[in-house]
N, C-alpha and C positions, 0 to 999 in steps of 0.2 A: 789650797789654803787655808785657815781658817785665821780671820783678821782678830786681833786681840783688841780690843775696842779702852778708850780710852779711862780710867778712873775720873767723873768728874763731880764727885760728894763736893757739896759743899758749894759748889759753885750755880751762878743763874746767867739763865740766858735768855736773851733780849732775841725775838725774831720778828720779822716783819713777813709780815703776809700769810699767816698758821692757819689758815683757814680750809683747807685744800692741798693735794699737789704736793709740789717738794718742801715746800714752809712746814708743813702738815709733820711731813715721814720726816722733814730734823727736827722739829720739836718733839716727836717722840724719839726717835734714834738718841738725842741727847737726855733726855728721860731715862730710859734705859741703861742710861750710865752713869745714873743719880744725879742729874742736873736739873736743877730747877729752871724753869720758863717761864717767862712773860710771853702769852700768847695774844697778838694785836694783828690787826684788820679790820677792814667793813663790812663783813657781814656776820651779824649777832642772832642771838636765840629771838629777839624783837621782831628781826624782820622777816618781810614773807617772802622771800626772795624763791625762785623754784631751785635753785641750785642747793646742792647738798654741802654741805660742813659751817659751821660760824668758829668761830674765836673761841666762845664757850663750850662745845664740842672736843676742842681739840686741846683746852685745860682740862676737860673731863678727865680725856683718858689720857692723858698727861697725871694725873692724881692719881690714877688707875697703877700707875705704876710705882706709887710709893714716893713720889717726891711734891712738892708743891708748884701751884702752879697761878698764875694772875692774867687773866683777860682782860684785856683796856681797849678798846675800841682806837680806831687808828684809821684819820684820813693822811696820807703822807704830805698831800698838798698844801693841808693846812699847818701851818710853822707853828701858832699857837698852843696847835693841839700836842703837837712833837713831841714841845718841850713842856708842858702840862707830863703827858705820858711818861716821858723816861724820868723827871721829875718825881713821879708817883710810880714808878718800879723801884727807882733809887731809894725812896723813902722806905718802899714796903720790905725789900730783904736787903737794906743795907747796902750793899753794893748788887755791880752786876760785871762779871767780869769777861765776859761770851757775849758780842753783839752780832747780829747777822742779817743784814742790807739782801732780802729774800724777796721781796712784793714787786712785783714789777708789771710794766702796761706794755702791751705786744700789738701791733699792728702792722703788716708785710704792704706797704703802696710804695711806687713809684712817688716820686717828688707833686708829680705834676697830677695825682689822683688822691693826695692826703689834705686834705683843709686846715687850716690852722689851729681852731678847735684840737682835732685828733693829735696834732706837732704839739702842741701845749700841755696834751695830758702824757704821753708818751715822756716828754721830758722832765714834765714837773712830778711824774711817781718816781722813773727812774734814776736820772741824774742828779734833778732838785731834793728829793726826797734821801736819797743816798748822804746827798749833805749835809741834809737838815739833821738825820739821824747822828753823823759823826760828829756835826758840829754840836749838838747837845750833849755827847757823851763822851767828847775828846777831852777835859778835865779830868770828868770822871775814873776814865782810862788809865789817864795815866798818872793817876794818884795809889793805884796797887800794886804788889808787888809781880802781878803778870796777869796778862789779860788778850782778848782777841779782839778785832774787829777784820771779819769777814762779808766779800760782796759775791753773790750769785752771778758775773758776769764775765767775760769773754777776757782772754787776751787781747792787749791793742796791738794787732799784728798791721794795719793796714789805713790807707787815707782814703778810701772809697768803697762805698759797699751799693752798688745799681740795683733798680727794686727793693730797697728796704733801708735805704740812708737816711730818714726821719728815728726807725726804731736801734740801725746800730750806732747813731749818733748820741742815744740817748746809751743804750747799754757798756760801749766803749766809756762812756763819760761814768759811770759806775766805777770800772776799774779807772779809770785817769785818778778821780777822787781819791780812791783806797790808794793806789799805787803811792800817791804822792804826800799819803799821812801816815805811810810808812817812814817814810822819811821825815815828816815834821815830828812824829813821834819815836823815834830810833832811840833816844836815848830813857825812853819810860817804861821798856819791855813790853812794847805793845805789839803782837805779830797782827799786821795788816795785811790782808792776803785776799784772792781774788779763786772763786773757783767755777771748772765750767763745765758740764758733760760733753763726751766726747760725739755721742749719738744723741736723736732727739730720744727725748723724755713721755713717760704716757702721760699728759695729764690733762685736764679739761682743754686748754690754752691750742693744745699740741690738735688734739681731734677736733676743738672748732674751727681752728686754719686750716684744717685738711695737711699737715705736717706731715707726708708719709702715710705709712699704713702699720698694723702691728708691727710688722718683717722691720721696720724700721724702728722700731722703741725700747728701749728701756726701762724698768721700773724707776720709780726715787729714789728706790736703797742704794742706788749705785750712787747716787750725789750724796744719800748724807753719808752716807761709809765714807765717800771722798774727805765732805768735813771734820770727821770724827779722822780720820787720819793724820789733819790738818790740826786737830786739836790734840791732836798725843806727842807731839811737839816742844821745844821751846818756843815761846814768842819770842824770846830776846835774838835767834839768830832765825827763825823760821820769819821771814817778814820779807815785803814788798816781792810777793813771788806773784804770780799768773799760772795757777797749776789747772789742768785737764786731771778729769776725774780716772780716768783709764792709766797716765803716767802715777799719780800718787796712789793706786791699788795695785802697779806691778811691782814700784819701790817696795809693800807691803810685803810682797809673797804672794800675789794673788795671780796666776795664770789660766785663768778658764773664768771668762765670764758668763757662762751660758746662763747661770741661775739669775742674773738681773734681765734675761733676756725675755719679750712678750711670747716671742715663736721659733721654732729653733730655726738658726744659722745667726749671721755673726751682721747686725745692723752696719749700715756703711755710716761714714765720721759728717751726718748731716749736719748737726750743731755747730761741730766744728770748721765746717767749713762753708755756715752760713757766711761766717766775718774771715776765715782764711781758707781759699778758695786753693792754696796750693796745699791743702793742709793732708799729710799721708801719715798712718799708723807707723809707728817704730815697729821693724821688724822682727 
């Protein structure tokens, strides 16, 4: 069954971490639905980094889809810069009604093996960065008739994560902030939700950290399709949820996920089980 994407014409989305991977795919998918995009991240055209992708390149591809884009350099660890970028985005577009916390730092390590500076990076980018963006946008979103704040982070279902506790702490913190904001903005028709892939997703981080093989991965399109399914709902009633991509798409009528797979077969629920070892797919 083909998905019916929402009509996001007239909307503007502020997305963190759009240089590549899931963030870039989110930007392009929303643009295909008519949404303007604020593309943010650390890698710019002026950098001499060896990594593929920049915030400007994503913005150019968004504009190729017939909508407006604004590329703004952003280090989520810089509180003043976060506030300035949010203000610039709102001034430029008049309003921003979709905010997606996607940018994330990752390092899977035992407590004994992770130095303090790496712990600080994980917490500063992931949970503190989510807080800074949410803090900067909260009053603006509450003033709109309808708005969304979404975070790419897992359900809070565990109180421990041996082997990756610092990373898990920071990702679960993203969800904790987002779900708490759902209650704080409940009367303002702002839908605050998290979304998370069941399987590992083919990104630079997945490949760099050797999280399985191509047999275990799906394309970023499954995550963007899941996010669009959230955005097709009513934010006044769809708030305070932690969604898995497969569950969202099943509810939308998808029964065959093979189009998202890199190889033949059914990838294991590696990403869900990273935080919930007891996770099992619905039969």
